[in-house]
Structures are given as structure tokens and as C-alpha cells.
N, C-alpha and C positions, 0 to 999 in steps of 0.2 A: 124557608125562602132560599133560593139559590144564590150563589155568590155574586153573579152578575146583577141580579135584581137588587140585592142588598147594596151593591156598589152604586147603583143608580140613585137609591135613596140617600146615600151618603153624599153623592154629588149634589142632590137637590138641597141638602142641608147647607152645603158650601156655596150655593148659588148667590151671586151678588157680592161676594167677597173679592177684594182686589189685592194686588201685590202690596206689600208693606211700603210705606212712603220712604223716600231717601232719608238716611239717618240724621241728617242735620236740619230736618224741617221743623223741629219744635224746640229750638234753643230758648233759653230763658232770659238772655240779656235784655232783649227788647221788652219782654213782658214786665220786667221789674223797672227798667229805666224810664218807662213812659208813664208811671204812676207816681204821684207826688209822695214825698217822704211821709207826710202825715196821714196818707190814705192807704197805706199798706197794712191793713188790719184785718185779721181773719175772724170768723165767727160772729159777724154782725149781720143784721137783716138788711134788706134793700132799703127799707125806710130809714134805718139808722145811718147807712152809708150815703144816702141820697142818690143811689143808682137807679135809674129808670131807663126803659128802652122804648117808650111809646113814640118817640120822635125819630128813631133810627130808621134810615132809608137804605135798603139793600141795593147795591150797585152791581156786584158780581160775586158769584161763588168762585173763589180762587182755586179751591181744591177740596176734595172730600175723599175719605177712605172708609169704605164699608167695613173693612176688616178691623180697623182701629176705632171705628164708630166716632169719627171726628169730621168736622166741616169747618172750613176757613172762609169767612165772609168779609168782603170789602164793601163799605158803605160810607155814608156821610151823616154828619150831625150839624145842627145849627144852633146858635147861641140864643135859644128862647125856650125850647121845650124838647125833652128827650133824654139824652144820655148825660149823666152827671157823675163826677167823682168828688164826693165830699163837698168842699167849698168851691170846687172847680166845675162849673156847669159847662158841658160840651155837648151841644145839641143840634139836631137837624130834623125838620118836619118834612115828611114826604108830601103832605098836602099843601098845595099852594106855594111851592117854592121850586126854584130851578135846581136841578141836580148838580149844577156847577157851583152852588153856594155851599157854605158850611165847611166843617173840618173833616178831613179824611179819618177813617177809623177802620180797624180790623178787629173782628170778633172771631174767637176760636171756641167752638162748641164741642164738648166731648162727653160722651156717655160715661158715667162713673161705674166702677166695678160693682159686682154684686157683693153684698155683705152677709156673711153667714148668720149673724145675729138677727137679721130681719127676714130671713127666708120663710120662717113660719107664717108671719103676718102677710108676706107677699103672696104665698100660695093660698092662704085661707080667705083673703079679702079681695083678690083681684077678679075681674070679670074675664071669662073665656069666650072667644069666638072661633068656632071651628072653621078651618080653611080647607082641609083635605083629610080623607080617611081612606086607607087601603090596607086590608088585612090587619096586622098588628100595629101598623104605623098610622099616626095621625098628627096633623099640624094645626096649631092654634095661634091666634093672636091673644096674648095675655095683656090685659089692660089694668095696671096697678094704680093705686092711689098716688097722688102727686108727690107726697113725701117719700114714697118708695121708688120714685122714678126721676131721680135728680139728673141734671145736666150741668156739668162744670163749664163755666164761661170765663175766658180770658179776654180782656179788652185792651187794645193798644190805641190810644187816642191822645193827641193827634198823631196819626201814622204818616210816615214819610213814604216817598216812592220806593225807597229801599226796603221798607217793611212790607209794602204791598207786593213787590216783586219777589221777596223772600218766600212768601207763602203761595205763590203762583206755581202751578205744576210746570216743570221745565225738564229738559234733558239734563243729564249729569255726565260728567267726564272724569276719567281717572287720570290723576296727575302723579308723575314720579319726580319729586323735587330733590335734587342733589344739593350738596353744600354750597356750590357756586350759585345755583338757582335761588337758594334762600337769601344769600347775601346781595345778589344783584336784582332780584325780582320781588320776593316775598317781604323781606325786611323793609325795603323802601316803601312798599305798599302799606305795611303796618304803621310805619312812622308817619306816612302822609295823612293817615286818618282812618279811624274805624269807629264802631259803635262805642259810645261813652262807657267808661267803667266807673262813673261817679256813684252809681247805685251800689257797686261793690264797696267803695270807700265808705258810703253811708252805713253799710252793715258793719264793717270793721271798726268804725268810729262810734257805733251804737246810736246812730241817728235814725235808723230805720230797722224794722223787722226784729227788734230786740226780743219780742215775745215768741219768735219762731226759733230762737237759738236753742239747740239741743245740748251743745257742749262747746266750751272754749278753753284753749290753751293760749294764754295771753303773751307768751314769749315772742318778742319781735322778730327773732330769727327762725325759730322752729315751730312757732305756734300757729294755730288756725282756729277758725270758727266752723262748726258743723251745724247745718240746718237743713230742713226738708226742701227738696226741689219742688217747684210749682206743679210738676207732673203728678206728684203724689198727694192724694187727699187725706192721708194719715188715718183712714178708717179701717185699714187692714194692712198686714205686713207682706202679703203676697206680692204686691207691686212696690215694695219699699224702695225709696229713692232719696238719697241725701247727698249734699254737696259739702265738701271741705274746702274752704277758701283760706289760703295762707295769709298770715299777717305781713310777711315780707313782701315788699313791693319791688317792682322792676323785673320780675320773672314773667315774661310774656307768655311763654309756651314751652313745650317739650324741647324745642331747639335751644333754649337758654340753659337747660339743666346740665350741670357737671357734677363730678364727685363731691364738690364742696356742698352740694345741696342734699347729700345723702342723709344727714341728721334730720333735716326737715321732712323728707319723704318717708323715712323710717318712722318718724314720730306720727305723721298723719296716718300711715298704715296701721301701726300698732294701737294707738290711742283711739283712732276712729273705729276700728274693729271691736276693741274692748267696750267702748261706750255703746255701740249698737247691740252687742250681745247683752250688756247690762240692762239697757232700756227696752229693747224689742225682742230679746231672746233668740236672735239669729246668730249662730256661730260664724267664725271667720271662713270656714270651708263651705258656707252657703251664701257667701257674698261675692259679688263681682266688683272689683275695685280697679278703676282705670282712669286714664287721662284721654282727652280728645286731641287729635291733630288733623286738620286745623281746629282750634277751639272756637267757640262762638263769641268769646270775649277774651281779650289778651291780658289776663291776670291769672296766675296759676291757681287752678282748682282741680279737685279730684272727685270723681263720681263713685258713690257707693250704692249699688242696687242689689236687690234680692236675686240670687242666681237663677231662680226659676222664672224671673220676669224678663221678657224679651223687650228690654227698654229701647226706645229710639236712640240711635247713636252708639249701640254696643257692637256694631258689625266690625269685621276685621279691617275694613278700609278706613276706619276712623279711630277706633278704640285701641289703646295701648295699656295692657295690664300693668298696674303699678309694681307688682312683684317682678315683672320682666324688666321694667324701667330701672328698678333698683339694681337688679343683677347685672344689667348691661353697664351701668355706671360703675359698679364694683369691679367689673372686668376691664373697662376702658373709661377713664375719667372724662374723655372728650367724645364719647360715643355719639351723642346726638348733634355734635358739631360737624361730624364728617359723614354720617350715614345718610343714604337716600331714603326719604320717607314718602310713602304713597298715601294719597287722600283723594277725595272727590270734590268737584266744584260744580255748581249749577251753571246753566248756560248764560245767565244774566250776571254772574259774579264778576266784579271788576278785576279780581285777581286772575280769573281765567283769561281775560283779555290781555293782561300783562304778560302771561305766559305765551299767548298767541303772538303778541308783538315782538317777543324775544325769540320767536321761532322754536319754541319748546313744545308746541302742540300741533 
């Protein structure tokens, strides 16, 4: 087959894929903060958790990504039948009820990655439906059994307007924030209010997610808790994603870091990498370790992802490698107090409007 023809088939294989979504579209703060402390339990069935979807009513598809195999759905639930979290019943029936009733909810559906250990069963037991055949190329729909075709779902309920707008596809803008901007625009915005970090304190105080903790250094100044990010289903290490949340409070973001925090950062880097190698067999030179700016929640945390995994939020306009952060602070103790930092904001972000009002956009 000639090169041009082969290229056409490759293009067919890529058909329907879209550009990767903006990096900050799948942050975890809202996912955790909207589920009750006693309801954050993994590995239970729908019957055990009391979760059902029979009364969920779809209002809008906020956004979908063919490339990432995700869809974000806005809907409503009413307090009689439908969606429920443990003892907290949050429901809505599409039949015989106004769509203006009930509680707002956002569902995030995501196709889970393939698992090498189930490939044999997948290929042997699935049905095949031929779609197209041409020369040596053929395309099929492969229809696996339900247990081999999982979809991960994250529910946010009750969802606020801020949550709904967060997942709605919107324009993004590049912001260059100097030190004056931070003090006069960003910091007052943070202090005025943002997403609650109570869920973070619940983890640090062992009130929630204790069964998910991979490692803990309990030192109040340099210690941290390491646990899996909700993006990772922990069934394979190819898309490994863990978060280190520091015990020390009052560090909102990269902007607050000085040379005084080097013991904390070095400890997170070294002990986090050591624990991941010990537990998952991934060495430090195959890990991407970084901080976000702007972060999704204002309590210092560090991301650990497999280097081969193109994780949401790992782009240059948001991610800052921890090794670079450490080196910058070793060179200049006040580096992040004075440096201009670049990041993106969505069109509906209140912080973007603050920059507009200040004439900085």
C-alpha cells in the first residue's frame, strides 16, 4: 500500500478525536468536597453504597472529549427516587416533574484504561461486528461483557453554579501575573473566598479517606500524606497519579514558597519518590513531580504522575516541576515572591474578571 493511502487509513483511525481539554478541567477539589466524610469509600457495590441513577434527569452535556473518552453531564435529582450517597438521598425523577425542581448535579463519565491482565478474556469472549474491510485493513465494533467494559463515574451533588460553569466548554486566556498583580488582584481574590479545603483537613486529620493513604510522614512542618488522585483507578501503573498533601497549613500556593520551605519540599520529593518506587516499582527518573499554578485548591500539594502518562494539568502553562522549584529557591530565597508567573483562566473565571477590571487583560 502506498504512503498516501496508508496515511488516509491512519487519519480514519484518528477520526472523531478532539483536542485535549484545557489542563485544569478535571481538578479534584470539587469531587472530594461534595461527598460526605462517611461516604468516601472505595470498592463497594452500588447496592452497598446506596447509589442509584434511575431518577437522574439529564439537562445538558456540558462538554465531551472523544480523545480522553470523557463526558460531563449536568442534570437534576429530586428527593424521592434516583441518586443517593449512602444515607444522603439526593434524587430527581424525569417522569412527572418540572425540570426546575430538585438538586443540581454534575456527573463525569470516563472510560477506564485497558488492563493487560484481562486482555485474553476480552479478546476471547467479546462479540465482533464488521464495519469496514479494504485490502489488509478492517474495522470492527468489539462488544465486550459488562465487567470488561467499565466506566468510571464521579458525581458532584448538590452542584453549585460554579461547578456547572467549571465543566462547561469555554474560551481560555493566558495570564501573566507579576508580583504586584498577585498582591493587588490574586491574593485579595483568594482571601475573599474560594472552594472549601475542609476535605483536605478531613484527610490530614484522618476523618476521611484513611483507607486510601499510601504513605504518611506525620511531622507538622515537613510531613505530608501521599494518596492516589481520583483520576487514577489504581488498576495499572501506566497512568499512575498520586497527590502529596503537606501537613503544614497556611501555604496557599507556589507564591507563598520561600527558602524556609526547602526542607518540606525536599522531603516530599525524596520520600514521595522512594515510596512510589517501593510500592509501585516506578523509579524517580520515570516520574513527573510538579505543582500547579494556579492550583485547584489553596493548600500546598504536589502531583506525582507516571512520566509516560499525559495527565491533565501537566502542560507548561500550569505545571512547575518540583525539582525546578527547589533549585529556584536555593538560588533565590524569594524567587516566587518576585517572579512573573504565567497561567490560564477560563472565560467565566471570576479571577479573569478581576484582571480585566484592573486593566491587566
